[in-house]
N, CA, C and O atoms as a CHARMM CRD file, in Angstrom:
* protein
*
  340
    1    1 MET  N      0.85500  -1.18200   0.00000 PROA 1      0.00000
    2    1 MET  CA     0.00000   0.00000   0.00000 PROA 1      0.00000
    3    1 MET  C      0.89700   1.23900   0.00000 PROA 1      0.00000
    4    1 MET  O      1.84000   1.32000   0.78700 PROA 1      0.00000
    5    2 ALA  N      0.61800   2.17700  -0.85100 PROA 2      0.00000
    6    2 ALA  CA     1.41500   3.39300  -0.97900 PROA 2      0.00000
    7    2 ALA  C      1.08500   4.36000   0.15500 PROA 2      0.00000
    8    2 ALA  O     -0.04800   4.41400   0.63500 PROA 2      0.00000
    9    3 ASP  N      2.09300   5.12000   0.57200 PROA 3      0.00000
   10    3 ASP  CA     1.87900   6.14700   1.58700 PROA 3      0.00000
   11    3 ASP  C      1.04000   7.26700   0.98800 PROA 3      0.00000
   12    3 ASP  O      1.23200   7.65600  -0.16400 PROA 3      0.00000
   13    4 VAL  N      0.10600   7.77900   1.78600 PROA 4      0.00000
   14    4 VAL  CA    -0.71800   8.89100   1.34600 PROA 4      0.00000
   15    4 VAL  C     -0.29100  10.12400   2.13600 PROA 4      0.00000
   16    4 VAL  O     -0.28100  10.10600   3.36600 PROA 4      0.00000
   17    5 LYS  N      0.06000  11.18700   1.43200 PROA 5      0.00000
   18    5 LYS  CA     0.47200  12.43800   2.06100 PROA 5      0.00000
   19    5 LYS  C     -0.50500  13.52700   1.65600 PROA 5      0.00000
   20    5 LYS  O     -1.09000  13.48000   0.57400 PROA 5      0.00000
   21    6 LEU  N     -0.67400  14.49700   2.52200 PROA 6      0.00000
   22    6 LEU  CA    -1.54000  15.62000   2.20200 PROA 6      0.00000
   23    6 LEU  C     -0.67700  16.79300   1.76500 PROA 6      0.00000
   24    6 LEU  O      0.27500  17.16800   2.44900 PROA 6      0.00000
   25    7 LYS  N     -1.01800  17.36300   0.62500 PROA 7      0.00000
   26    7 LYS  CA    -0.33700  18.55100   0.13800 PROA 7      0.00000
   27    7 LYS  C     -1.24400  19.72700   0.45500 PROA 7      0.00000
   28    7 LYS  O     -2.35700  19.81300  -0.06400 PROA 7      0.00000
   29    8 GLN  N     -0.77000  20.64200   1.31300 PROA 8      0.00000
   30    8 GLN  CA    -1.60000  21.75800   1.73000 PROA 8      0.00000
   31    8 GLN  C     -1.11800  23.04000   1.07900 PROA 8      0.00000
   32    8 GLN  O      0.08200  23.28500   0.95400 PROA 8      0.00000
   33    9 GLU  N     -2.06600  23.84100   0.67400 PROA 9      0.00000
   34    9 GLU  CA    -1.76700  25.15600   0.11300 PROA 9      0.00000
   35    9 GLU  C     -1.63400  26.13900   1.27300 PROA 9      0.00000
   36    9 GLU  O     -2.43400  26.10900   2.20900 PROA 9      0.00000
   37   10 THR  N     -0.63700  27.00000   1.21400 PROA 10     0.00000
   38   10 THR  CA    -0.48200  28.04500   2.20900 PROA 10     0.00000
   39   10 THR  C     -1.51900  29.12200   1.92300 PROA 10     0.00000
   40   10 THR  O     -1.58800  29.62300   0.80000 PROA 10     0.00000
   41   11 PRO  N     -2.33700  29.49200   2.92600 PROA 11     0.00000
   42   11 PRO  CA    -3.37200  30.49700   2.68900 PROA 11     0.00000
   43   11 PRO  C     -2.77300  31.88300   2.49200 PROA 11     0.00000
   44   11 PRO  O     -1.66400  32.16200   2.94500 PROA 11     0.00000
   45   12 ASP  N     -3.51100  32.73500   1.81800 PROA 12     0.00000
   46   12 ASP  CA    -3.10600  34.12300   1.65100 PROA 12     0.00000
   47   12 ASP  C     -3.62000  34.92400   2.84000 PROA 12     0.00000
   48   12 ASP  O     -4.82100  34.95700   3.10800 PROA 12     0.00000
   49   13 ILE  N     -2.70700  35.56200   3.54300 PROA 13     0.00000
   50   13 ILE  CA    -3.06600  36.39700   4.69000 PROA 13     0.00000
   51   13 ILE  C     -2.82300  37.84100   4.28700 PROA 13     0.00000
   52   13 ILE  O     -1.69600  38.22500   3.97600 PROA 13     0.00000
   53   14 ASP  N     -3.88400  38.64000   4.29100 PROA 14     0.00000
   54   14 ASP  CA    -3.78100  40.05000   3.91600 PROA 14     0.00000
   55   14 ASP  C     -4.03300  40.92300   5.13900 PROA 14     0.00000
   56   14 ASP  O     -5.05000  40.79000   5.82000 PROA 14     0.00000
   57   15 ILE  N     -3.08800  41.81400   5.40000 PROA 15     0.00000
   58   15 ILE  CA    -3.24000  42.77300   6.49000 PROA 15     0.00000
   59   15 ILE  C     -3.36300  44.15500   5.86800 PROA 15     0.00000
   60   15 ILE  O     -2.44900  44.62500   5.19000 PROA 15     0.00000
   61   16 TYR  N     -4.48800  44.79700   6.10000 PROA 16     0.00000
   62   16 TYR  CA    -4.74600  46.12400   5.55900 PROA 16     0.00000
   63   16 TYR  C     -4.19800  47.16700   6.53700 PROA 16     0.00000
   64   16 TYR  O     -4.85700  47.52000   7.51600 PROA 16     0.00000
   65   17 LYS  N     -2.99900  47.64900   6.26200 PROA 17     0.00000
   66   17 LYS  CA    -2.30300  48.57200   7.16800 PROA 17     0.00000
   67   17 LYS  C     -3.10700  49.84800   7.43400 PROA 17     0.00000
   68   17 LYS  O     -3.04500  50.39900   8.53400 PROA 17     0.00000
   69   18 ALA  N     -3.85200  50.31500   6.44400 PROA 18     0.00000
   70   18 ALA  CA    -4.63400  51.54900   6.61600 PROA 18     0.00000
   71   18 ALA  C     -5.72900  51.37200   7.66400 PROA 18     0.00000
   72   18 ALA  O     -6.11900  52.34100   8.31600 PROA 18     0.00000
   73   19 TRP  N     -6.22400  50.16100   7.83300 PROA 19     0.00000
   74   19 TRP  CA    -7.28700  49.89700   8.80000 PROA 19     0.00000
   75   19 TRP  C     -6.74200  49.46800  10.15900 PROA 19     0.00000
   76   19 TRP  O     -7.42700  49.60500  11.17300 PROA 19     0.00000
   77   20 CYS  N     -5.52900  48.95700  10.18700 PROA 20     0.00000
   78   20 CYS  CA    -4.95300  48.38100  11.40000 PROA 20     0.00000
   79   20 CYS  C     -4.48900  49.47000  12.35900 PROA 20     0.00000
   80   20 CYS  O     -3.79800  50.40800  11.96400 PROA 20     0.00000
   81   21 LYS  N     -4.88400  49.33200  13.63900 PROA 21     0.00000
   82   21 LYS  CA    -4.43500  50.29400  14.64600 PROA 21     0.00000
   83   21 LYS  C     -3.27400  49.74700  15.46800 PROA 21     0.00000
   84   21 LYS  O     -2.78300  50.42200  16.37300 PROA 21     0.00000
   85   22 GLY  N     -2.82700  48.52400  15.15900 PROA 22     0.00000
   86   22 GLY  CA    -1.65900  47.94600  15.82800 PROA 22     0.00000
   87   22 GLY  C     -1.92500  47.41800  17.21800 PROA 22     0.00000
   88   22 GLY  O     -1.03100  47.44300  18.06400 PROA 22     0.00000
   89   23 CYS  N     -3.11900  46.94500  17.47700 PROA 23     0.00000
   90   23 CYS  CA    -3.45300  46.45100  18.81900 PROA 23     0.00000
   91   23 CYS  C     -2.77000  45.11700  19.14300 PROA 23     0.00000
   92   23 CYS  O     -2.51800  44.81100  20.30800 PROA 23     0.00000
   93   24 GLY  N     -2.47200  44.32200  18.09900 PROA 24     0.00000
   94   24 GLY  CA    -1.77000  43.05400  18.30500 PROA 24     0.00000
   95   24 GLY  C     -2.64700  41.87500  18.66400 PROA 24     0.00000
   96   24 GLY  O     -2.13800  40.79400  18.96100 PROA 24     0.00000
   97   25 ILE  N     -3.95000  42.06100  18.64400 PROA 25     0.00000
   98   25 ILE  CA    -4.85700  40.96700  18.99600 PROA 25     0.00000
   99   25 ILE  C     -4.67700  39.78400  18.04800 PROA 25     0.00000
  100   25 ILE  O     -4.67900  38.63200  18.48200 PROA 25     0.00000
  101   26 CYS  N     -4.52300  40.06500  16.76000 PROA 26     0.00000
  102   26 CYS  CA    -4.37900  38.98100  15.77700 PROA 26     0.00000
  103   26 CYS  C     -3.15000  38.12500  16.07100 PROA 26     0.00000
  104   26 CYS  O     -3.22500  36.89700  16.03100 PROA 26     0.00000
  105   27 ALA  N     -2.03100  38.76000  16.36200 PROA 27     0.00000
  106   27 ALA  CA    -0.80000  38.02000  16.65500 PROA 27     0.00000
  107   27 ALA  C     -0.92200  37.26500  17.96900 PROA 27     0.00000
  108   27 ALA  O     -0.39400  36.16100  18.10200 PROA 27     0.00000
  109   28 SER  N     -1.60700  37.84500  18.93100 PROA 28     0.00000
  110   28 SER  CA    -1.78400  37.19300  20.23200 PROA 28     0.00000
  111   28 SER  C     -2.63600  35.93000  20.13200 PROA 28     0.00000
  112   28 SER  O     -2.37000  34.94300  20.81900 PROA 28     0.00000
  113   29 PHE  N     -3.64700  35.95900  19.29000 PROA 29     0.00000
  114   29 PHE  CA    -4.54000  34.81700  19.16100 PROA 29     0.00000
  115   29 PHE  C     -4.04100  33.75200  18.19100 PROA 29     0.00000
  116   29 PHE  O     -4.60500  32.65900  18.14800 PROA 29     0.00000
  117   30 CYS  N     -3.00500  34.03800  17.41400 PROA 30     0.00000
  118   30 CYS  CA    -2.49800  33.06400  16.44100 PROA 30     0.00000
  119   30 CYS  C     -1.88700  31.87700  17.17600 PROA 30     0.00000
  120   30 CYS  O     -0.87800  32.03800  17.86300 PROA 30     0.00000
  121   31 PRO  N     -2.48100  30.67700  17.04700 PROA 31     0.00000
  122   31 PRO  CA    -2.00800  29.52700  17.81700 PROA 31     0.00000
  123   31 PRO  C     -0.68800  28.93600  17.32000 PROA 31     0.00000
  124   31 PRO  O     -0.05200  28.16400  18.03800 PROA 31     0.00000
  125   32 THR  N     -0.27500  29.28100  16.12000 PROA 32     0.00000
  126   32 THR  CA     0.93200  28.67500  15.55800 PROA 32     0.00000
  127   32 THR  C      2.10600  29.63900  15.43900 PROA 32     0.00000
  128   32 THR  O      3.21700  29.21700  15.12100 PROA 32     0.00000
  129   33 GLY  N      1.87900  30.91500  15.68700 PROA 33     0.00000
  130   33 GLY  CA     2.95000  31.89100  15.55800 PROA 33     0.00000
  131   33 GLY  C      3.20700  32.33700  14.13400 PROA 33     0.00000
  132   33 GLY  O      4.29000  32.83500  13.82500 PROA 33     0.00000
  133   34 ALA  N      2.23100  32.16400  13.26700 PROA 34     0.00000
  134   34 ALA  CA     2.38600  32.60500  11.87600 PROA 34     0.00000
  135   34 ALA  C      2.44200  34.12800  11.80000 PROA 34     0.00000
  136   34 ALA  O      3.08000  34.68900  10.90900 PROA 34     0.00000
  137   35 LEU  N      1.77000  34.79300  12.73800 PROA 35     0.00000
  138   35 LEU  CA     1.77700  36.25700  12.78800 PROA 35     0.00000
  139   35 LEU  C      2.67400  36.72700  13.92500 PROA 35     0.00000
  140   35 LEU  O      2.80600  36.06200  14.95200 PROA 35     0.00000
  141   36 ALA  N      3.28300  37.88000  13.71800 PROA 36     0.00000
  142   36 ALA  CA     4.11500  38.50300  14.75400 PROA 36     0.00000
  143   36 ALA  C      3.92300  40.01400  14.66400 PROA 36     0.00000
  144   36 ALA  O      3.23500  40.51100  13.77200 PROA 36     0.00000
  145   37 ARG  N      4.53500  40.73400  15.59500 PROA 37     0.00000
  146   37 ARG  CA     4.45500  42.19400  15.59600 PROA 37     0.00000
  147   37 ARG  C      5.83600  42.76300  15.30900 PROA 37     0.00000
  148   37 ARG  O      6.84800  42.27000  15.80700 PROA 37     0.00000
  149   38 ASP  N      5.85200  43.81700  14.49100 PROA 38     0.00000
  150   38 ASP  CA     7.13300  44.45200  14.17800 PROA 38     0.00000
  151   38 ASP  C      7.52500  45.42000  15.29600 PROA 38     0.00000
  152   38 ASP  O      6.83800  45.50500  16.31400 PROA 38     0.00000
  153   39 GLU  N      8.62700  46.14800  15.10800 PROA 39     0.00000
  154   39 GLU  CA     9.13900  47.04800  16.15200 PROA 39     0.00000
  155   39 GLU  C      8.19200  48.19300  16.48000 PROA 39     0.00000
  156   39 GLU  O      8.29400  48.79100  17.55100 PROA 39     0.00000
  157   40 THR  N      7.26900  48.50400  15.56900 PROA 40     0.00000
  158   40 THR  CA     6.28000  49.55300  15.84300 PROA 40     0.00000
  159   40 THR  C      4.98200  48.99600  16.40700 PROA 40     0.00000
  160   40 THR  O      4.07200  49.75600  16.73700 PROA 40     0.00000
  161   41 GLY  N      4.88900  47.66500  16.52200 PROA 41     0.00000
  162   41 GLY  CA     3.70400  47.03700  17.10000 PROA 41     0.00000
  163   41 GLY  C      2.68800  46.54300  16.09500 PROA 41     0.00000
  164   41 GLY  O      1.69100  45.92600  16.47200 PROA 41     0.00000
  165   42 PHE  N      2.92600  46.80800  14.81500 PROA 42     0.00000
  166   42 PHE  CA     1.97700  46.36600  13.80100 PROA 42     0.00000
  167   42 PHE  C      2.24000  44.91500  13.40600 PROA 42     0.00000
  168   42 PHE  O      3.38900  44.47400  13.38900 PROA 42     0.00000
  169   43 PRO  N      1.18300  44.17600  13.09200 PROA 43     0.00000
  170   43 PRO  CA     1.34100  42.76500  12.74600 PROA 43     0.00000
  171   43 PRO  C      1.92100  42.57600  11.35100 PROA 43     0.00000
  172   43 PRO  O      1.76700  43.42400  10.47200 PROA 43     0.00000
  173   44 TYR  N      2.58500  41.45300  11.17200 PROA 44     0.00000
  174   44 TYR  CA     3.05300  41.03200   9.85400 PROA 44     0.00000
  175   44 TYR  C      3.04400  39.50900   9.81700 PROA 44     0.00000
  176   44 TYR  O      3.00700  38.85200  10.85800 PROA 44     0.00000
  177   45 VAL  N      3.07900  38.96600   8.62900 PROA 45     0.00000
  178   45 VAL  CA     3.06900  37.51700   8.45800 PROA 45     0.00000
  179   45 VAL  C      4.51400  37.03800   8.57400 PROA 45     0.00000
  180   45 VAL  O      5.31800  37.22200   7.66000 PROA 45     0.00000
  181   46 LYS  N      4.82400  36.43000   9.69400 PROA 46     0.00000
  182   46 LYS  CA     6.18600  35.98600   9.98000 PROA 46     0.00000
  183   46 LYS  C      6.49700  34.67200   9.27800 PROA 46     0.00000
  184   46 LYS  O      7.52300  34.54100   8.61100 PROA 46     0.00000
  185   47 GLU  N      5.60100  33.70100   9.43500 PROA 47     0.00000
  186   47 GLU  CA     5.81200  32.37500   8.85200 PROA 47     0.00000
  187   47 GLU  C      4.49900  31.86800   8.25600 PROA 47     0.00000
  188   47 GLU  O      3.74500  31.16300   8.92800 PROA 47     0.00000
  189   48 PRO  N      4.22200  32.22500   6.99800 PROA 48     0.00000
  190   48 PRO  CA     2.93300  31.85900   6.39100 PROA 48     0.00000
  191   48 PRO  C      2.70000  30.35200   6.30900 PROA 48     0.00000
  192   48 PRO  O      1.55300  29.90600   6.33300 PROA 48     0.00000
  193   49 GLU  N      3.75500  29.57500   6.21400 PROA 49     0.00000
  194   49 GLU  CA     3.59500  28.11600   6.12200 PROA 49     0.00000
  195   49 GLU  C      3.06700  27.50500   7.41800 PROA 49     0.00000
  196   49 GLU  O      2.59600  26.36700   7.41700 PROA 49     0.00000
  197   50 LYS  N      3.14100  28.24400   8.51600 PROA 50     0.00000
  198   50 LYS  CA     2.61300  27.74900   9.79000 PROA 50     0.00000
  199   50 LYS  C      1.11100  27.98000   9.93500 PROA 50     0.00000
  200   50 LYS  O      0.48100  27.40100  10.82000 PROA 50     0.00000
  201   51 CYS  N      0.53900  28.80900   9.08800 PROA 51     0.00000
  202   51 CYS  CA    -0.88500  29.13900   9.19200 PROA 51     0.00000
  203   51 CYS  C     -1.73400  27.89800   8.94100 PROA 51     0.00000
  204   51 CYS  O     -1.56300  27.21000   7.93400 PROA 51     0.00000
  205   52 ILE  N     -2.64600  27.62100   9.86100 PROA 52     0.00000
  206   52 ILE  CA    -3.54300  26.46600   9.74100 PROA 52     0.00000
  207   52 ILE  C     -4.94700  26.89100   9.32600 PROA 52     0.00000
  208   52 ILE  O     -5.87300  26.08000   9.30500 PROA 52     0.00000
  209   53 ASN  N     -5.09500  28.17900   8.99500 PROA 53     0.00000
  210   53 ASN  CA    -6.36700  28.70700   8.51900 PROA 53     0.00000
  211   53 ASN  C     -7.48900  28.56200   9.54100 PROA 53     0.00000
  212   53 ASN  O     -8.63300  28.27400   9.19000 PROA 53     0.00000
  213   54 CYS  N     -7.14700  28.76300  10.80300 PROA 54     0.00000
  214   54 CYS  CA    -8.15500  28.64600  11.85400 PROA 54     0.00000
  215   54 CYS  C     -9.10000  29.84700  11.87300 PROA 54     0.00000
  216   54 CYS  O    -10.24000  29.73600  12.32500 PROA 54     0.00000
  217   55 GLY  N     -8.62100  31.00400  11.37700 PROA 55     0.00000
  218   55 GLY  CA    -9.46200  32.18800  11.30400 PROA 55     0.00000
  219   55 GLY  C     -9.51800  33.02800  12.56300 PROA 55     0.00000
  220   55 GLY  O    -10.23800  34.02600  12.59800 PROA 55     0.00000
  221   56 TRP  N     -8.78300  32.65800  13.59700 PROA 56     0.00000
  222   56 TRP  CA    -8.83400  33.41800  14.84300 PROA 56     0.00000
  223   56 TRP  C     -8.41700  34.86400  14.65000 PROA 56     0.00000
  224   56 TRP  O     -9.02500  35.76300  15.23100 PROA 56     0.00000
  225   57 CYS  N     -7.39600  35.10500  13.84800 PROA 57     0.00000
  226   57 CYS  CA    -6.94000  36.48400  13.63100 PROA 57     0.00000
  227   57 CYS  C     -8.02300  37.31700  12.97600 PROA 57     0.00000
  228   57 CYS  O     -8.26600  38.45700  13.37000 PROA 57     0.00000
  229   58 GLU  N     -8.66300  36.75000  11.98800 PROA 58     0.00000
  230   58 GLU  CA    -9.70800  37.46100  11.25000 PROA 58     0.00000
  231   58 GLU  C    -10.93500  37.71300  12.12000 PROA 58     0.00000
  232   58 GLU  O    -11.52500  38.79200  12.07100 PROA 58     0.00000
  233   59 ILE  N    -11.31100  36.73300  12.90100 PROA 59     0.00000
  234   59 ILE  CA   -12.49100  36.84600  13.76400 PROA 59     0.00000
  235   59 ILE  C    -12.27100  37.86400  14.87800 PROA 59     0.00000
  236   59 ILE  O    -13.17600  38.63400  15.20200 PROA 59     0.00000
  237   60 ARG  N    -11.08700  37.87300  15.46000 PROA 60     0.00000
  238   60 ARG  CA   -10.80400  38.71000  16.62500 PROA 60     0.00000
  239   60 ARG  C    -10.42100  40.15300  16.30100 PROA 60     0.00000
  240   60 ARG  O    -10.46500  41.01100  17.18300 PROA 60     0.00000
  241   61 CYS  N    -10.04700  40.43500  15.05500 PROA 61     0.00000
  242   61 CYS  CA    -9.61600  41.78900  14.70200 PROA 61     0.00000
  243   61 CYS  C    -10.78600  42.76500  14.82300 PROA 61     0.00000
  244   61 CYS  O    -11.78100  42.62700  14.11200 PROA 61     0.00000
  245   62 PRO  N    -10.67300  43.75600  15.72400 PROA 62     0.00000
  246   62 PRO  CA   -11.78000  44.70100  15.89800 PROA 62     0.00000
  247   62 PRO  C    -11.92100  45.68300  14.73700 PROA 62     0.00000
  248   62 PRO  O    -12.95200  46.34500  14.61100 PROA 62     0.00000
  249   63 ASP  N    -10.90100  45.78400  13.89000 PROA 63     0.00000
  250   63 ASP  CA   -10.92200  46.74700  12.78800 PROA 63     0.00000
  251   63 ASP  C    -11.13700  46.08700  11.42500 PROA 63     0.00000
  252   63 ASP  O    -11.10400  46.76700  10.39900 PROA 63     0.00000
  253   64 PHE  N    -11.35600  44.77800  11.40400 PROA 64     0.00000
  254   64 PHE  CA   -11.53700  44.02600  10.15600 PROA 64     0.00000
  255   64 PHE  C    -10.35500  44.24600   9.20600 PROA 64     0.00000
  256   64 PHE  O    -10.53000  44.32000   7.98900 PROA 64     0.00000
  257   65 ALA  N     -9.15200  44.34900   9.77600 PROA 65     0.00000
  258   65 ALA  CA    -7.96100  44.69000   9.01200 PROA 65     0.00000
  259   65 ALA  C     -7.18000  43.48400   8.51700 PROA 65     0.00000
  260   65 ALA  O     -6.13900  43.64700   7.88000 PROA 65     0.00000
  261   66 ILE  N     -7.65300  42.29600   8.79100 PROA 66     0.00000
  262   66 ILE  CA    -6.93400  41.10300   8.35300 PROA 66     0.00000
  263   66 ILE  C     -7.91800  40.10200   7.75100 PROA 66     0.00000
  264   66 ILE  O     -9.00700  39.88200   8.28000 PROA 66     0.00000
  265   67 THR  N     -7.51900  39.51300   6.65700 PROA 67     0.00000
  266   67 THR  CA    -8.31700  38.46600   6.02900 PROA 67     0.00000
  267   67 THR  C     -7.41400  37.28100   5.71200 PROA 67     0.00000
  268   67 THR  O     -6.23000  37.43600   5.41100 PROA 67     0.00000
  269   68 VAL  N     -8.00000  36.11200   5.78700 PROA 68     0.00000
  270   68 VAL  CA    -7.29000  34.88200   5.44600 PROA 68     0.00000
  271   68 VAL  C     -8.10500  34.18200   4.37800 PROA 68     0.00000
  272   68 VAL  O     -9.24300  33.77500   4.61200 PROA 68     0.00000
  273   69 GLN  N     -7.51300  34.04500   3.20800 PROA 69     0.00000
  274   69 GLN  CA    -8.20900  33.36600   2.11300 PROA 69     0.00000
  275   69 GLN  C     -8.17800  31.87300   2.38600 PROA 69     0.00000
  276   69 GLN  O     -7.14500  31.30900   2.74800 PROA 69     0.00000
  277   70 GLN  N     -9.32800  31.24700   2.20400 PROA 70     0.00000
  278   70 GLN  CA    -9.45300  29.82300   2.47000 PROA 70     0.00000
  279   70 GLN  C     -8.43900  29.01000   1.68300 PROA 70     0.00000
  280   70 GLN  O     -8.13500  29.30400   0.52600 PROA 70     0.00000
  281   71 LYS  N     -7.92600  27.97900   2.34400 PROA 71     0.00000
  282   71 LYS  CA    -7.04600  27.04700   1.64900 PROA 71     0.00000
  283   71 LYS  C     -7.87900  26.27800   0.64600 PROA 71     0.00000
  284   71 LYS  O     -9.07600  26.07000   0.84200 PROA 71     0.00000
  285   72 LYS  N     -7.24000  25.86000  -0.42400 PROA 72     0.00000
  286   72 LYS  CA    -7.91300  24.98000  -1.36400 PROA 72     0.00000
  287   72 LYS  C     -8.04300  23.62700  -0.69000 PROA 72     0.00000
  288   72 LYS  O     -7.33600  23.33900   0.27500 PROA 72     0.00000
  289   73 ASP  N     -8.95200  22.79000  -1.19800 PROA 73     0.00000
  290   73 ASP  CA    -9.10000  21.45500  -0.63100 PROA 73     0.00000
  291   73 ASP  C     -7.76000  20.75400  -0.67200 PROA 73     0.00000
  292   73 ASP  O     -7.02500  20.83500  -1.65600 PROA 73     0.00000
  293   74 ASP  N     -7.45600  20.06300   0.41800 PROA 74     0.00000
  294   74 ASP  CA    -6.20100  19.33100   0.46100 PROA 74     0.00000
  295   74 ASP  C     -6.16900  18.31400  -0.66200 PROA 74     0.00000
  296   74 ASP  O     -7.15200  17.62300  -0.92700 PROA 74     0.00000
  297   75 GLU  N     -5.03600  18.23700  -1.31000 PROA 75     0.00000
  298   75 GLU  CA    -4.87800  17.33700  -2.43900 PROA 75     0.00000
  299   75 GLU  C     -4.08900  16.13000  -1.96700 PROA 75     0.00000
  300   75 GLU  O     -2.93400  16.25200  -1.55900 PROA 75     0.00000
  301   76 LYS  N     -4.71500  14.96800  -2.02300 PROA 76     0.00000
  302   76 LYS  CA    -4.01900  13.76400  -1.59200 PROA 76     0.00000
  303   76 LYS  C     -3.05900  13.31300  -2.68800 PROA 76     0.00000
  304   76 LYS  O     -3.42400  13.21300  -3.85900 PROA 76     0.00000
  305   77 VAL  N     -1.84300  13.04800  -2.28200 PROA 77     0.00000
  306   77 VAL  CA    -0.82700  12.61000  -3.22800 PROA 77     0.00000
  307   77 VAL  C     -0.20400  11.32800  -2.71200 PROA 77     0.00000
  308   77 VAL  O      0.15700  11.24100  -1.53800 PROA 77     0.00000
  309   78 ARG  N     -0.07500  10.34200  -3.57100 PROA 78     0.00000
  310   78 ARG  CA     0.56400   9.08800  -3.20000 PROA 78     0.00000
  311   78 ARG  C      2.06700   9.28200  -3.10500 PROA 78     0.00000
  312   78 ARG  O      2.61400  10.25600  -3.62000 PROA 78     0.00000
  313   79 GLY  N      2.72000   8.35200  -2.44600 PROA 79     0.00000
  314   79 GLY  CA     4.17600   8.39100  -2.32100 PROA 79     0.00000
  315   79 GLY  C      4.88400   8.37300  -3.66100 PROA 79     0.00000
  316   79 GLY  O      6.01300   8.85100  -3.76300 PROA 79     0.00000
  317   80 ASP  N      4.23600   7.82200  -4.71100 PROA 80     0.00000
  318   80 ASP  CA     4.86800   7.76100  -6.03400 PROA 80     0.00000
  319   80 ASP  C      4.55700   9.00700  -6.86600 PROA 80     0.00000
  320   80 ASP  O      4.91600   9.06700  -8.04100 PROA 80     0.00000
  321   81 GLY  N      3.88300  10.01800  -6.26200 PROA 81     0.00000
  322   81 GLY  CA     3.61900  11.27500  -6.94900 PROA 81     0.00000
  323   81 GLY  C      2.30100  11.33600  -7.67900 PROA 81     0.00000
  324   81 GLY  O      1.94700  12.39200  -8.20400 PROA 81     0.00000
  325   82 GLU  N      1.54600  10.22700  -7.73400 PROA 82     0.00000
  326   82 GLU  CA     0.25800  10.22600  -8.41600 PROA 82     0.00000
  327   82 GLU  C     -0.83100  10.61800  -7.44400 PROA 82     0.00000
  328   82 GLU  O     -0.72200  10.37300  -6.24300 PROA 82     0.00000
  329   83 GLU  N     -1.88000  11.22700  -7.96400 PROA 83     0.00000
  330   83 GLU  CA    -3.01200  11.59900  -7.11400 PROA 83     0.00000
  331   83 GLU  C     -3.76200  10.36000  -6.67200 PROA 83     0.00000
  332   83 GLU  O     -3.99100   9.44300  -7.46000 PROA 83     0.00000
  333   84 ALA  N     -4.14200  10.34200  -5.40200 PROA 84     0.00000
  334   84 ALA  CA    -4.93900   9.24300  -4.86100 PROA 84     0.00000
  335   84 ALA  C     -6.39300   9.49400  -5.21400 PROA 84     0.00000
  336   84 ALA  O     -6.80100  10.64700  -5.35700 PROA 84     0.00000
  337   85 THR  N     -7.17500   8.45100  -5.35600 PROA 85     0.00000
  338   85 THR  CA    -8.59100   8.60500  -5.65100 PROA 85     0.00000
  339   85 THR  C     -9.45000   8.21600  -4.49000 PROA 85     0.00000
  340   85 THR  O    -10.67600   8.29000  -4.57700 PROA 85     0.00000
């Protein structure tokens, strides 16, 4: 039986700087550390590959300044590189 691996797409995280007041709530609620705060306190995407698309940053932002585009459906790939059915 071939190994089945999941290939995940990294979601697009958009931070609208004009709307952001730099409260840091999004970075505080990020369970994986994908978001961080810069030296001025504003959030940035530190490690996008760590994002699990939980949506906590988007839900908790009081200014609606962050959006996370949904990941595409996970694509199952066999160990030999062929798509699993």
